[in-house]
C-alpha positions as CSV (number, residue, x, y, z in Angstrom):
1,M,0.1,0.2,0.1
2,A,1.1,3.5,-0.6
3,R,2.7,5.0,2.3
4,N,0.5,7.0,4.4
5,G,1.5,9.9,6.8
6,P,4.1,12.7,6.9
7,D,7.9,11.8,6.1
8,D,9.5,14.4,7.7
9,E,12.6,13.7,6.5
10,G,14.1,16.4,8.5
11,Q,13.2,15.1,11.8
12,Y,14.9,11.4,11.1
13,F,17.7,13.1,9.1
14,Q,19.6,16.3,9.3
15,M,22.7,15.4,7.0
16,E,22.1,18.5,5.4
17,S,19.5,21.4,5.2
18,E,18.6,20.9,2.3
19,F,15.0,20.9,0.2
20,C,13.5,19.8,-2.5
21,F,12.7,23.1,-4.4
22,E,14.6,25.2,-3.4
23,S,12.9,28.2,-4.8
24,R,9.6,26.7,-2.8
25,N,8.7,28.3,0.5
26,N,6.4,25.3,1.1
27,S,9.0,22.9,-0.2
28,C,9.5,19.3,1.9
29,L,13.3,18.7,3.4
30,K,15.4,16.5,1.5
31,R,17.5,14.1,2.2
32,S,20.9,13.0,1.1
33,Y,22.2,9.4,1.2
34,P,26.4,8.9,-0.2
35,L,26.7,8.1,-3.2
36,P,27.9,4.6,-2.8
37,I,24.8,3.8,-0.6
38,R,23.1,5.3,-3.4
39,V,24.3,2.9,-6.1
40,C,23.6,0.0,-3.8
41,L,20.1,0.8,-2.9
42,Y,19.2,1.1,-7.1
43,I,21.0,-1.9,-7.8
44,S,19.7,-4.1,-5.0
45,I,16.1,-2.4,-5.3
46,G,16.7,-3.0,-9.0
47,V,17.5,-6.4,-8.8
48,I,14.1,-7.2,-7.2
49,I,11.8,-5.2,-9.4
50,I,13.6,-7.8,-12.4
51,L,12.7,-10.8,-10.3
52,T,9.4,-9.6,-9.2
53,V,8.3,-8.8,-13.1
54,C,10.3,-11.4,-14.6
55,G,9.2,-14.1,-12.3
56,N,5.6,-13.3,-12.5
57,L,5.5,-12.6,-16.2
58,L,6.0,-15.9,-16.5
59,V,3.7,-17.2,-14.4
60,T,0.9,-15.6,-16.8
61,F,2.4,-16.9,-20.2
62,T,2.8,-20.4,-18.9
63,V,-1.3,-20.0,-17.6
64,A,-2.0,-19.0,-21.3
65,Y,0.3,-20.5,-23.5
66,F,-0.3,-23.8,-22.6
67,K,-4.2,-25.2,-22.6
68,Q,-3.7,-27.7,-20.7
69,L,-3.3,-24.9,-17.6
70,H,-6.1,-23.4,-19.1
71,T,-8.6,-24.1,-15.6
72,P,-10.7,-22.2,-13.2
73,T,-8.1,-22.1,-10.1
74,N,-5.4,-21.8,-12.8
75,Y,-7.5,-18.4,-14.0
76,L,-7.1,-17.3,-10.8
77,I,-3.6,-17.6,-10.5
78,F,-3.4,-15.9,-13.7
79,S,-5.1,-13.3,-12.0
80,L,-3.1,-13.1,-8.8
81,A,0.0,-13.2,-10.9
82,M,-1.1,-10.1,-12.9
83,S,-1.3,-8.1,-9.9
84,D,1.6,-9.0,-8.6
85,L,3.1,-8.1,-12.5
86,L,1.7,-4.7,-12.1
87,L,3.0,-4.1,-9.1
88,G,6.2,-4.8,-9.8
89,S,6.6,-3.1,-12.8
90,L,4.6,0.4,-11.9
91,V,4.5,0.5,-8.5
92,M,8.3,-0.8,-7.7
93,V,9.8,1.5,-10.0
94,P,8.6,5.0,-8.8
95,G,8.7,4.1,-5.8
96,M,12.7,2.9,-5.8
97,I,13.0,6.6,-7.0
98,R,10.8,8.2,-4.5
99,V,12.7,5.9,-1.8
100,I,16.2,6.8,-2.4
101,E,16.0,10.3,-4.1
102,S,13.4,11.3,-1.3
103,C,11.8,13.9,-2.9
104,W,8.7,13.6,-5.8
105,Y,9.4,15.6,-9.1
106,F,6.6,14.6,-11.1
107,G,4.1,16.1,-9.7
108,D,1.2,15.8,-7.7
109,F,-1.3,14.0,-10.3
110,F,1.4,11.5,-11.2
111,C,1.9,10.9,-7.6
112,K,-1.8,10.4,-6.7
113,V,-1.4,8.1,-9.4
114,C,1.0,6.0,-8.8
115,I,-0.6,6.0,-5.1
116,S,-4.1,4.3,-6.5
117,I,-2.5,2.6,-8.2
118,D,-0.6,0.6,-4.6
119,I,-3.5,0.4,-3.5
120,M,-5.1,-0.9,-6.4
121,L,-3.1,-3.8,-6.3
122,V,-3.1,-4.6,-3.1
123,T,-6.8,-5.0,-2.8
124,A,-6.6,-6.7,-5.9
125,S,-4.8,-9.4,-4.5
126,I,-6.3,-10.0,-1.3
127,I,-9.9,-9.8,-3.8
128,N,-8.1,-12.6,-5.5
129,L,-7.1,-14.7,-3.0
130,A,-10.7,-14.6,-1.2
131,F,-12.1,-16.3,-4.7
132,I,-9.1,-18.4,-5.0
133,S,-10.3,-19.5,-1.2
134,I,-13.8,-20.3,-2.5
135,D,-12.6,-22.7,-5.7
136,R,-10.1,-24.5,-2.7
137,Y,-13.6,-24.8,-0.6
138,Y,-15.8,-26.1,-3.7
139,A,-12.7,-28.4,-4.6
140,V,-12.1,-30.0,-1.6
141,C,-15.3,-29.8,0.5
142,Q,-17.9,-30.3,-2.2
143,P,-16.3,-31.9,-5.0
144,L,-19.1,-33.4,-6.7
145,L,-20.3,-29.5,-7.3
146,Y,-17.0,-28.0,-8.0
147,R,-17.6,-28.1,-11.9
148,T,-21.0,-26.5,-11.7
149,K,-20.0,-24.1,-8.8
150,M,-16.7,-23.2,-10.3
151,S,-17.4,-23.0,-13.8
152,T,-15.1,-20.9,-16.5
153,R,-17.7,-18.7,-16.5
154,V,-18.2,-18.1,-12.6
155,V,-14.6,-17.9,-13.0
156,L,-14.2,-15.1,-15.1
157,I,-16.7,-13.1,-13.5
158,M,-15.1,-13.1,-10.4
159,V,-12.2,-12.3,-12.5
160,L,-14.1,-9.1,-13.5
161,L,-15.3,-8.1,-10.2
162,C,-12.1,-8.2,-8.7
163,W,-10.5,-5.9,-12.0
164,S,-13.4,-3.2,-11.3
165,I,-13.9,-3.8,-7.2
166,S,-10.0,-2.7,-7.2
167,P,-9.4,0.2,-9.0
168,I,-12.5,2.1,-7.6
169,M,-11.2,1.2,-4.4
170,G,-7.5,2.6,-5.1
171,F,-8.7,5.4,-7.7
172,G,-11.6,6.4,-4.9
173,L,-10.1,6.7,-1.8
174,V,-7.1,9.0,-3.3
175,F,-9.1,11.6,-6.0
176,F,-11.9,11.6,-3.5
177,N,-9.6,13.0,-0.5
178,L,-11.6,10.1,1.5
179,N,-8.4,9.4,3.5
180,T,-8.5,12.9,5.2
181,F,-11.8,12.4,6.5
182,G,-12.2,14.7,9.3
183,M,-9.0,15.9,9.0
184,E,-8.8,18.2,6.3
185,D,-7.5,21.2,7.5
186,S,-4.8,19.8,9.6
187,H,-3.4,17.2,6.5
188,Y,-3.3,20.5,4.5
189,K,-1.3,22.5,7.1
190,Q,0.6,20.2,8.5
191,Y,1.6,17.5,6.1
192,V,1.8,18.8,2.6
193,C,4.8,20.4,1.4
194,E,6.1,20.3,-2.7
195,G,8.5,17.3,-3.1
196,R,6.8,14.5,-0.7
197,C,4.6,12.1,-2.4
198,S,2.5,10.0,0.2
199,M,-1.0,9.6,1.6
200,T,-1.9,10.7,4.8
201,Q,-5.0,9.2,6.7
202,G,-6.9,10.1,9.6
203,K,-7.9,7.9,12.6
204,L,-11.1,6.9,11.5
205,A,-9.9,6.4,7.7
206,G,-7.1,4.5,8.4
207,T,-8.8,1.9,10.5
208,L,-11.3,1.7,8.7
209,S,-9.6,0.8,5.4
210,T,-7.1,-1.1,7.5
211,L,-9.3,-3.4,8.6
212,V,-12.0,-3.7,5.7
213,C,-9.4,-4.4,3.7
214,F,-6.5,-6.6,5.3
215,Y,-7.5,-7.7,8.4
216,M,-11.2,-9.1,8.2
217,P,-10.8,-11.1,4.9
218,G,-7.1,-11.8,6.4
219,V,-9.3,-13.7,9.7
220,I,-12.3,-14.9,7.2
221,L,-9.5,-16.4,4.5
222,L,-7.7,-18.0,7.5
223,G,-11.2,-19.3,9.1
224,V,-11.8,-21.1,5.2
225,Y,-8.6,-22.8,4.8
226,M,-8.5,-24.0,8.3
227,K,-12.1,-25.8,7.5
228,I,-10.9,-26.5,4.0
229,F,-7.7,-28.6,5.8
230,L,-9.8,-30.5,8.4
231,V,-12.5,-31.8,5.1
232,A,-9.0,-32.9,3.5
233,K,-7.7,-34.8,6.9
234,K,-11.3,-36.7,7.3
235,Q,-11.1,-37.2,3.6
236,F,-8.0,-38.7,3.1
237,H,-8.3,-40.7,6.5
238,S,-11.6,-42.3,4.8
239,I,-10.8,-42.7,1.7
240,H,-9.8,-46.4,0.6
241,N,-11.1,-47.3,-2.8
242,A,-9.3,-46.6,-6.1
243,S,-6.4,-45.3,-6.5
244,A,-7.3,-42.6,-9.0
245,V,-9.6,-41.8,-6.2
246,K,-6.3,-41.2,-4.3
247,M,-4.3,-39.8,-6.4
248,S,-7.5,-37.5,-7.2
249,N,-7.9,-36.1,-4.0
250,T,-3.9,-36.0,-3.6
251,N,-3.1,-33.4,-6.6
252,Q,-6.8,-31.7,-4.5
253,T,-4.7,-31.3,-1.3
254,K,-1.3,-30.6,-3.0
255,A,-3.0,-27.6,-4.3
256,T,-4.5,-26.4,-2.0
257,K,-1.2,-26.4,0.8
258,T,0.6,-24.3,-1.8
259,L,-2.3,-21.9,-2.2
260,A,-1.9,-21.7,1.4
261,I,1.1,-21.1,1.6
262,I,0.9,-18.5,-0.8
263,L,-2.0,-16.8,1.4
264,G,0.1,-17.3,4.6
265,G,2.6,-15.5,2.4
266,F,1.0,-12.4,1.8
267,L,-0.7,-12.0,5.0
268,S,3.1,-12.7,6.7
269,F,4.9,-9.8,4.3
270,W,2.0,-7.2,4.6
271,S,1.5,-7.5,8.6
272,P,4.2,-5.5,9.7
273,F,2.8,-2.8,6.8
274,F,-0.7,-3.2,8.2
275,I,-0.1,-3.2,11.9
276,C,2.5,-0.1,11.8
277,N,-0.9,1.6,9.0
278,L,-3.0,1.1,12.0
279,V,-0.9,2.3,14.9
280,Y,0.1,5.2,13.1
281,P,-2.7,7.7,13.1
282,Y,-2.8,7.1,16.5
283,V,0.9,8.0,17.3
284,D,0.7,11.3,15.6
285,Y,2.5,9.6,12.8
286,S,6.0,9.7,15.0
287,V,6.7,6.7,13.1
288,P,10.1,6.4,11.6
289,R,10.0,7.0,7.3
290,E,12.1,5.1,7.0
291,L,11.0,1.9,9.1
292,Y,7.0,2.9,7.4
293,S,8.9,2.5,3.9
294,A,10.9,-0.5,4.9
295,F,7.7,-2.3,5.4
296,G,6.0,-1.7,2.5
297,W,8.8,-3.3,0.4
298,L,8.4,-5.9,2.9
299,G,5.1,-6.0,1.7
300,F,6.2,-6.0,-2.0
301,L,8.7,-8.6,-1.7
302,N,5.7,-10.8,-1.8
303,S,5.1,-10.2,-4.9
304,T,8.8,-11.7,-5.8
305,V,8.5,-14.7,-3.9
306,N,5.1,-15.9,-4.8
307,P,6.9,-17.4,-8.3
308,M,9.1,-19.1,-6.3
309,I,6.7,-20.7,-4.8
310,Y,4.8,-21.9,-7.6
311,A,8.3,-22.8,-9.1
312,F,8.9,-24.9,-5.1
313,F,5.8,-26.8,-5.3
314,Y,3.8,-27.0,-8.9
315,S,6.1,-29.8,-11.6
316,W,4.6,-27.8,-14.5
317,F,6.0,-24.7,-13.6
318,R,9.0,-25.7,-13.1
319,K,8.5,-27.9,-16.8
320,A,7.3,-24.8,-18.2
321,F,10.2,-22.4,-17.2
322,R,12.6,-25.4,-18.8
323,L,10.7,-24.8,-22.2
324,V,11.1,-20.8,-22.0
325,I,14.3,-20.6,-21.3
326,S,15.4,-23.0,-23.8
327,G,14.0,-21.6,-26.2
328,K,11.7,-24.3,-27.8
329,I,8.7,-23.1,-27.7
330,F,9.6,-20.1,-29.8
331,K,11.0,-23.0,-32.6
332,S,7.4,-24.7,-32.0
333,D,3.8,-24.5,-31.0
334,L,4.4,-27.1,-28.0
335,S,0.9,-25.3,-26.5
336,D,-0.9,-29.0,-26.5
337,M,1.8,-30.1,-24.1
338,I,0.9,-32.4,-21.3
339,L,2.5,-30.2,-18.5
340,F,1.3,-33.1,-16.2
341,T,-0.7,-35.6,-15.5
342,E,-3.8,-36.2,-13.3
């Protein structure tokens, strides 16, 4: 999510009395990292961005290219990977510049767009995870109803809903100034200056947005997966029939565990930021900017790690990766290739 709150550089960095815009009265203070540190930061964050973009691009390409992967579950994985891909390319790049250079030189409108996209993509991730949990619930708990309840048409409607709701949440919160509800006067007097790109949230807005967009869905998702695992465990002990049934049950359980790990990763990577986001207004925005930014980038790393989870647990992803790296898919049409057996 976008860093929300004042980032008083002067409070934490007293390197130089330098401003983002020397000719303007309302300019933010600027901090200057030594050149070697700046170079190391650009290289480190640049590597993270490249891994995020390339990893999620490979996931989206693999699901789109191979016909065997055109399943309801994989459509939701595609949507989740797309949100991670866009976050890596549209949010991490300007975020890197904002963190290292400390000043924002691209105007207020572009700042609002970047923050809106940031919120939109994190919201899209939690909505995708919610839909994935529904898919897993029917696959494991009500397998006889799965094909009717989670048809391709239903899943595509879910994906459409996800990418309709998340932009409304992201752009609506920022461009209608809902984040400053109840603190409009103090916001512009105390926290706005030229060269800053951050979003201040009042106590009401910060509490509601954090609870509604992260913690409440997170608790519900964890409850759903607990239910799924209890049912899966019961099924595992009760099935003693054909080996094909056993194999099908094993595959569903493995897929559920993999997606549960992705959910757990999302909650683990983003929880520190959202804890900070929740208490930030109540401690008079006294959390150091560097700590706040570090928590935000920890959340971003979740988008980098997700493709690694696919690579570790899914043999079809590893096989597709080898085909892409070797260039074989560019020499002949391999879209009908069997990547795994049921």
